[in-house]
Each structure stands twice: as C-alpha cells, then as structure tokens.
C-alpha positions in Angstrom: 0.0 0.0 0.0 1.4 3.4 -1.0 0.2 6.5 0.9 1.4 10.1 0.0 1.6 12.7 2.8 2.2 16.4 2.3 5.7 17.7 3.0 6.6 18.8 6.5 7.6 22.4 6.0 10.8 23.6 7.7 10.8 26.2 10.4 13.6 28.7 9.8 16.8 26.8 10.4 19.9 28.7 11.6 23.6 28.0 12.2 25.9 30.8 13.5 29.2 31.9 12.1 31.7 33.9 14.2 33.8 36.2 11.9 36.8 38.2 13.2 38.8 41.0 11.6 42.2 41.5 13.2 45.4 43.6 12.6 48.1 41.5 14.3 51.2 43.6 13.5 53.5 40.7 12.7 55.0 42.4 9.6 55.7 45.7 11.4 57.7 43.7 14.0 59.3 41.4 11.5 58.3 38.5 13.8 55.6 36.0 14.5 56.7 36.0 18.2 53.2 36.9 19.4 52.1 33.6 18.0 55.1 31.3 18.4 56.8 32.4 21.6 56.2 30.8 25.0 53.4 33.3 25.8 51.4 32.5 22.6 49.5 35.7 23.2 47.5 35.9 20.0 46.3 32.2 20.0 45.2 32.9 23.6 43.2 36.0 22.5 41.5 34.2 19.7 40.7 31.3 22.0 39.1 33.8 24.4 37.0 35.3 21.6 35.5 31.8 21.2 34.6 31.8 24.9 33.3 35.3 25.0 29.5 36.0 24.7 27.7 38.1 22.2 24.4 38.2 23.9 23.9 34.6 25.0 26.1 33.0 22.3 29.7 31.9 22.6 31.6 29.8 20.0 35.0 29.4 18.4 35.5 31.5 15.3 34.7 30.3 11.8 36.5 32.9 9.7 39.3 35.4 10.7 40.8 37.9 8.4 44.4 39.1 9.4 46.4 42.1 8.3 50.2 42.8 8.6 51.4 39.3 8.0 54.8 37.8 7.4 55.2 34.9 5.0 55.0 32.4 7.8 52.3 34.1 10.0 49.2 32.2 8.8 50.9 28.8 8.9 52.3 29.4 12.4 48.9 30.7 13.6 47.1 27.6 12.3 49.6 25.3 14.0 48.9 27.0 17.4 45.1 27.0 16.9 45.1 23.3 16.1 47.0 22.6 19.3 44.1 24.2 21.1 41.2 22.8 19.0 42.6 19.6 17.5 44.4 18.6 14.4 42.8 19.8 11.2 40.3 22.1 12.9 41.7 25.2 11.2 43.5 26.0 8.0 44.3 29.1 5.9 43.8 30.2 2.4 47.1 30.0 0.4 46.2 32.5 -2.3 49.1 35.0 -2.7 48.4 38.6 -1.8 50.9 40.7 -3.9 51.5 43.2 -1.1 53.4 46.4 -1.8 54.2 47.3 1.8 52.8 46.8 5.2 52.5 43.0 5.0 49.9 41.0 3.1 46.4 40.1 4.2 44.9 36.6 4.6 42.2 34.5 6.2 42.1 31.5 8.6 38.9 29.4 8.6 37.4 26.4 10.3 37.4 23.4 8.0 34.2 21.8 9.1 32.1 24.9 8.8 33.6 27.0 5.9 34.9 26.3 2.5 36.8 28.8 0.3 35.4 28.7 -3.2 37.6 31.4 -4.7 40.1 34.0 -3.7 41.8 36.8 -5.7 43.7 40.0 -5.2 42.3 43.3 -6.6 44.6 45.8 -8.5 46.8 48.4 -6.9 47.5 52.0 -8.1 45.2 54.8 -9.1 43.4 53.2 -12.0 41.2 50.9 -10.0 37.6 52.2 -10.5 35.9 49.3 -12.5 33.5 50.2 -15.3 30.5 48.2 -16.7 32.5 47.2 -19.8 35.3 45.6 -17.6 37.8 48.4 -18.0 39.3 50.5 -15.2 39.5 54.3 -14.9 41.3 56.5 -12.4 39.6 56.7 -9.0 38.3 60.1 -7.9 40.8 62.1 -5.8 39.2 65.3 -4.4 42.5 66.2 -2.6 44.7 65.8 -5.7 46.3 62.5 -4.6 47.5 60.2 -7.3 49.1 57.4 -5.4 46.0 55.3 -5.2 45.7 51.8 -3.6 49.0 50.8 -2.1 48.1 47.3 -0.8 46.0 45.0 -2.9 42.6 44.2 -1.2 41.7 40.5 -1.1 38.3 39.0 -2.0 37.2 35.6 -0.7 34.1 33.8 -1.8 33.0 31.6 1.2 30.3 29.0 1.6 29.1 27.3 4.8 29.9 23.6 4.6 26.9 21.5 3.6 24.9 24.3 2.1 24.4 25.6 -1.4 25.0 28.7 -3.5 22.3 30.7 -1.8 24.4 30.8 1.3 27.6 32.0 -0.2 29.1 35.3 1.0 32.0 37.5 -0.1 34.6 39.0 2.2 36.7 41.9 1.1 39.8 42.2 3.3 41.7 45.5 3.1 44.7 47.2 4.7 44.3 50.8 3.5 47.0 53.4 3.4 47.7 55.1 6.7 47.6 58.8 7.3 51.3 59.1 7.3 51.5 58.0 3.6 48.2 59.4 2.4 47.3 63.0 1.6 45.3 65.2 3.9 41.9 64.2 2.5 42.6 60.5 2.5 42.5 60.0 -1.3 44.3 56.6 -1.2 41.8 55.2 1.2 38.9 56.7 -0.8 40.4 55.0 -4.0 40.4 51.7 -2.2 36.7 52.2 -1.2 35.8 53.0 -4.8 37.7 49.9 -5.9 35.9 47.4 -3.7 32.5 49.0 -4.3 32.9 48.9 -8.1 34.3 45.4 -7.9 31.2 44.3 -6.0 28.9 46.0 -8.4 30.3 44.5 -11.6 32.1 41.3 -10.6 29.8 39.8 -8.0 26.5 38.1 -8.8 23.3 40.0 -8.2 22.0 39.4 -4.7 25.5 38.7 -3.2 26.0 38.9 0.6 29.0 41.1 1.1 31.4 42.0 4.0 33.9 44.9 3.8 36.5 44.3 6.5 40.0 44.9 7.6 42.2 47.8 8.7 41.0 50.9 6.9 43.1 53.5 8.9 40.1 55.9 9.1 42.1 58.5 11.1 39.5 61.2 10.4 36.6 59.1 11.5 33.3 58.7 9.8 33.8 62.0 7.9 36.4 60.3 5.6 35.4 59.8 2.0 36.4 56.1 2.3 33.8 55.5 5.0 31.2 57.5 3.2 31.8 55.6 0.0 31.5 52.2 1.7 28.4 53.4 3.6 26.6 54.8 0.7 26.8 58.5 1.4 27.7 61.6 -0.6 31.4 62.2 -0.7 33.3 65.5 -1.0 33.5 65.1 -4.8 29.7 65.1 -4.9 29.3 61.4 -5.8 26.3 59.7 -4.2 27.4 56.2 -3.4 24.0 54.9 -2.1 22.5 51.9 -4.0 19.5 54.1 -4.9 21.4 56.9 -6.6 21.0 57.2 -10.3 24.8 56.8 -10.7 25.0 53.6 -8.7 21.7 51.8 -8.9 21.7 48.4 -10.5 20.7 44.8 -9.7 23.5 44.5 -7.0 23.1 45.9 -3.5 26.7 46.8 -2.6 26.2 49.6 -0.1 27.5 48.8 3.4 25.8 49.4 6.7 27.4 49.8 10.1 26.7 47.0 12.6 27.4 49.5 15.4 24.4 51.6 14.4 22.0 51.9 17.3 18.9 51.6 15.0 17.2 48.9 13.1 17.2 49.3 10.1 20.9 50.3 10.6 22.2 53.8 9.7 25.6 55.3 9.5 27.5 56.0 12.7 29.3 59.4 13.3 32.6 59.5 15.1 35.6 61.8 14.9 38.4 59.9 16.7 38.5 62.7 19.2 38.0 63.2 22.9 34.5 64.6 22.3 33.3 61.3 21.0 30.8 59.4 23.2 31.0 56.2 21.2 34.0 54.9 23.1 33.1 51.2 22.5 33.9 51.7 18.8 37.6 52.2 19.4 39.8 49.3 18.2 43.1 51.2 17.6 46.4 50.4 19.4 46.3 48.3 22.5 49.0 50.4 24.3 50.7 53.8 24.3 49.3 57.2 23.4 46.8 55.7 20.8 45.2 53.2 23.1 41.4 53.1 22.7 41.6 56.3 20.8 40.4 55.7 17.2 38.4 53.3 15.1 40.7 52.1 12.3 39.2 48.6 11.7 35.7 48.0 10.3 33.5 45.1 9.3 30.6 46.5 7.3 27.8 44.2 5.9 25.7 45.0 2.9 21.9 45.2 3.1 21.3 41.6 2.3 23.2 40.6 5.4 20.6 42.3 7.6 17.3 40.5 8.2 15.5 43.8 8.3 16.2 44.2 4.6 16.2 40.6 3.4 13.5 37.9 4.1 15.2 35.4 1.8 17.8 34.1 4.3 21.4 33.3 3.7 24.2 34.6 5.9 22.9 37.5 8.0 24.2 39.5 11.0 22.6 38.1 14.1 20.4 40.3 16.3 21.7 41.3 19.7 20.1 39.6 22.6 20.1 40.3 26.3 23.6 39.6 27.7 23.4 38.1 31.2 27.1 39.0 31.8 26.7 42.7 31.0 25.6 43.7 34.5 26.7 47.3 34.1 24.8 47.7 30.8 27.7 49.6 29.0 26.9 51.2 25.7 28.1 48.2 23.7 25.0 46.3 24.8 22.7 49.0 23.5 22.8 48.4 19.8 20.7 45.7 18.2 23.4 43.7 16.4 25.7 40.9 17.7 28.9 42.7 17.0 31.7 44.3 19.1 35.2 45.4 19.6 36.8 42.6 21.7 38.3 43.9 24.9 36.5 47.3 24.7 32.8 47.7 25.6 33.0 51.4 26.6 33.5 50.6 30.3 37.0 52.1 30.1 37.6 55.8 29.2 39.1 56.7 25.9 42.8 56.5 25.8 43.2 53.8 28.5 44.7 50.4 27.9 43.1 46.9 28.0 44.6 46.2 31.4 43.0 49.2 33.0 41.1 48.3 36.1 37.9 49.9 34.9 37.7 47.6 31.8 34.8 45.2 32.4 34.3 44.1 28.8 35.4 40.5 29.5 33.5 39.9 32.7 32.2 36.6 31.4 35.7 35.3 31.3 36.6 35.8 34.9 36.6 32.1 35.7 37.4 30.6 32.3 40.7 29.3 30.9 42.1 31.6 29.7 40.6 34.1 32.1 39.9 37.8 31.7 43.1 38.9 33.4 45.3 36.8 31.1 43.5 37.9 28.0 43.8 41.6 28.8 47.5 41.1 29.2 47.8 39.1 26.0 45.9 41.8 24.1 48.4 44.4 25.2 51.3 45.1 22.8 54.3 45.7 25.0 56.9 48.2 24.0 59.0 47.6 20.9 59.7 43.9 21.4 60.3 41.5 18.5 61.0 37.8 18.2 60.5 36.1 21.5 59.7 39.4 23.3 56.9 40.3 20.9 53.5 39.9 22.6 50.0 41.4 22.0 48.6 42.9 18.9 48.5 46.2 17.1 44.7 46.7 17.3 41.8 45.3 19.2 40.1 42.6 17.1 36.5 43.2 16.0 34.0 40.4 15.4 30.4 39.6 14.8 28.0 36.6 14.9 26.2 35.9 11.6 23.3 33.5 11.3 22.9 31.2 8.3 19.1 31.5 7.8 17.2 28.9 5.8 13.6 30.3 5.4 10.4 28.4 5.9 9.8 28.2 2.2 13.1 26.5 1.5 11.5 23.2 0.4 8.5 22.5 -1.8 5.9 19.8 -1.2 7.3 16.6 -2.8 5.4 14.9 -5.6 5.4 11.1 -5.8 4.9 9.7 -9.3 5.7 7.0 -11.8 4.4 4.3 -9.5 5.3 0.7 -10.4 4.1 -2.1 -8.1 4.8 -5.8 -8.6 4.3 -8.9 -6.4 7.4 -8.3 -4.2 8.6 -4.7 -4.9 7.4 -1.1 -5.3 9.1 1.8 -7.2 8.3 5.5 -7.5 9.9 8.9 -8.1 10.1 11.8 -5.6 10.3 15.4 -7.1 10.5 18.5 -5.0 12.7 21.7 -5.1 15.6 21.0 -7.4 18.6 20.2 -5.2 16.5 20.0 -2.0 16.9 17.1 0.4 13.9 14.7 0.8 13.4 11.5 2.8 11.3 8.5 2.1 9.9 7.1 5.4 8.0 3.8 5.9 5.6 2.5 8.6 3.3 -0.5 9.1 0.6 1.7 10.6 -0.3 5.4 10.6 0.8 6.2 14.1 2.7 9.5 14.0 5.6 8.0 16.0 6.1 4.9 14.0 7.7 6.3 10.8 11.3 5.3 9.9 13.3 7.1 7.3 15.0 4.5 5.0 16.4 6.8 2.3 17.4 10.5 2.0 18.3 11.9 -1.4 18.4 15.1 -3.4 15.4 15.9 -5.6 14.6 14.5 -8.1 15.3 10.8 -7.4 13.8 7.3 -7.7 13.0 5.0 -4.8 12.7 1.2 -5.0 11.6 -1.2 -2.2 12.3 -4.9 -2.9 11.1 -6.1 0.5 7.4 -5.3 0.1 5.4 -6.4 3.2 1.7 -7.2 3.2 0.9 -3.8 4.6 3.4 -0.9 4.4 2.9 2.8 4.1 5.3 5.3 2.5 5.6 9.0 2.6 8.1 11.6 1.3 9.0 14.7 3.3 11.5 17.5 3.1 14.5 17.5 5.5 16.9 20.3 6.5 
C-alpha cells in the first residue's frame, strides 16, 4: 500500500558563524613572536574570543581575516590554533596577496564549517575604478592625490559547509594606506573604497551577501570619503554612493551598513576619533601607548542583504543582539541591536586607556574561564617595541560579529510522488521537489505519528525502490533540513 503525505515544511533553520577582523602587527615587528613564543598571546586572545559571549552566544571563530602578515604568519597561527582545538580544525587560504608594503592580508577558517570557493587580489594603483565594460578608470581624488591603492585588497568567496550557493558570502579584506602616507583628505583610502564597491557591483552576482572588512586606517573618522563611499553617502566630490542613486543603482546591492548603528534598520555612525566622542566602544586602535582606545581604524561592514530587516530570503545575516546576562553594568556596547563588538573594549574604560585598565569590564564573562579575563587583557596588550621572543600582544583590538545562516520556511516545496510501479514483491516510485533540495522516504506498518522510519534520504529528483514489500506498508516523502 502506498500513501502520500504532504511535506513537513521547515521552520527557519539557523547556524551561526563567528567572523573576526584582526590587525596582528607581525609584519611591522618582522616577527611571529606573538604567535610562536612561549606566551602564545595571539592564540590565547583568539581562544578567548571563542569563549566570549555576544548576547547569549559563545563559540570558536569560523573565519578570521588578518592584516600585517609575514610569509610564515598564517601557517604558524594555524599550528597553534590546532594545538588548542585539535588537528585539522583550522587551515588558511594560500592565495598570494601581492602586497606592496605593510604586510599581506589573509584568512584562517574552520574546516568543518567553511569552505573557500575562490580568492583573488584586486589591482593596486590609481586606475582601479571598475566600469561596466570591464575596463578601469582612475579613482576620484578630491584632494589631488594620485598614489591610489597601495596594498591589494583580497576578496574571498566563502560557503558554509553542507549548504548551497544561496548561502555564499563575499569577504573583502583591506589594509588601506595610513595617514602618514596618504594625503590630507585620504584620497588613497577613498580610492580603495571606490575599488571594492565597483568590484562588488560589476564582478559579483546579483544578490550577493558582502562584508567589507580589515584595517581601513580611518584616522579622520566617519567623515572620511572612504567610509562615506562604503556606507553609501555623498562624498566630497559630490558622488552619491548609495544603492538608490541614479549613478550607482543596478541589480546588485553593494552599499554597506554599520553594525554598530543603534537603530534597526541600521544607519551610518558618526565619530571623529577625538576626545569629544561618546562612542568609546567603537575604538579598536592600538592596545598600548598614546593611541590606546583612541580611534576606530578597523571596520566590518555588511551590505543590506546581510541584515534580516532588509532581506527575508535568508542566507548569511548579521545576528540580532540579545540580552547579555554577563553585561551587568549595561555599558553602551550592549545597547545596539546587532551581535557585534570590539573585543576587549565595551565602553567601560575611558578613551585612551589600555586593555589592562582596572575599569575595563568588557570581559566579565571570562573571569573564571581558561584563559581568564586577566590573562586575556595582558595578552591583548602590545608591550613596548619587542620583537621575536619578546613580541606579545597585537597592534589593534580585534572586532568580530556573529552571523546567522538562515534557511527560510519556504526552502522546500511539497514533494510529488509519481511513476508508481508495483509488482508482487517490490514497489518503485519517483520523488520530485525543489531541485537540489533534500527529501526523505519514510515507511511504517501503521499510521501512528511515532512509527515512521526514514529509509532513504536523497536530493530531488530521485527514484526509490523497495524490494522487500510487506503485506501492509505505508510510504511518505518529506522535506528535510
């Protein structure tokens, strides 16, 4: 006997990815000592990020971008992380970044949650603004600078393991020119912002989920043309970089949004890297010295499709913030609606103080963990001018967010059973649902809801044959996550 039941529709399924952006300063010091020496300060910090809560969630990272690398930095980092988490847990992408100073960029990722589908370096120089016909023109330079992009941004196409193309996302990793080598208006940083926005517009598929991350050296704060370009505002050359502008509108949504916005939908955030700022939880500059907690140089900006408020179709989306049981002082970092923060700085310490300051309560949930908060504050702190075995800490505080992989309720269609062939001792039929979707055939000798056993799971469309036909047996096809 063959009985067909309607598919059991999925509730929205979610997995969470933790994504870090981190300037680790190895190239500046000419050493991987903060990874390989006896203190292992950076692996300890990254382990602590995995223990730290964003809202109620804590988990080891899935993707980490790193800036200021030596040739051996990523391989050394992976070795130390796998000593903590187990052999083969992490690896790194081996695509070459043709850096022209300041150390290349790269990523480390968790092998059972992320796969790298592609990686490439973008051009350097002034002629980096991509056009619709595939050619490049010179980037706009309102201040007259002509040096352009100094260090090639990297682009990674990433896919959560076990999922399909609709869950891919793209991660631009930059290390933009610093103020000491840029002109007064930041034209080189603006050129890099123009480059990645135009690359996303013309080289990525429509509907792509995009992250713009890395060390952008935004010394002049949110008033910089680079930030305005990334965040879809009007820059000093009069260009409107919003997705809805007549100049920029097309099928791709490439405009970025700031996860540290205090509103939903998100808006831009205003900060000046000055003492007058009240958004002290933004600061992720140097961990020691005169620049400690004094400026926001690193960013991780998602495009609209990575916010659920703009996108009901799922995929990788920035997680909403939830009540944090460890944030007993309710510092400002807990007051914006997205699961994102500067690690080691929640605004509980005043601007210009170091991670080890007694007023820093940002890691209260790590007081009794291994490593504990006191150890992590020390390991964050870059001490003096050491190199080699004396090099500890990191140039900047890391920033990170939690991103949910959302599979919406409409992900699977009701399966259709057809082409039935029944003989004396066997039965055969086809199951057709959403192309590429997973479906199970279950059997039972009665119609009790608890008596069904799945005997085959396959990808639609497929054929099923049972050669052990019992006198009475019921079949049904259903969708599975």
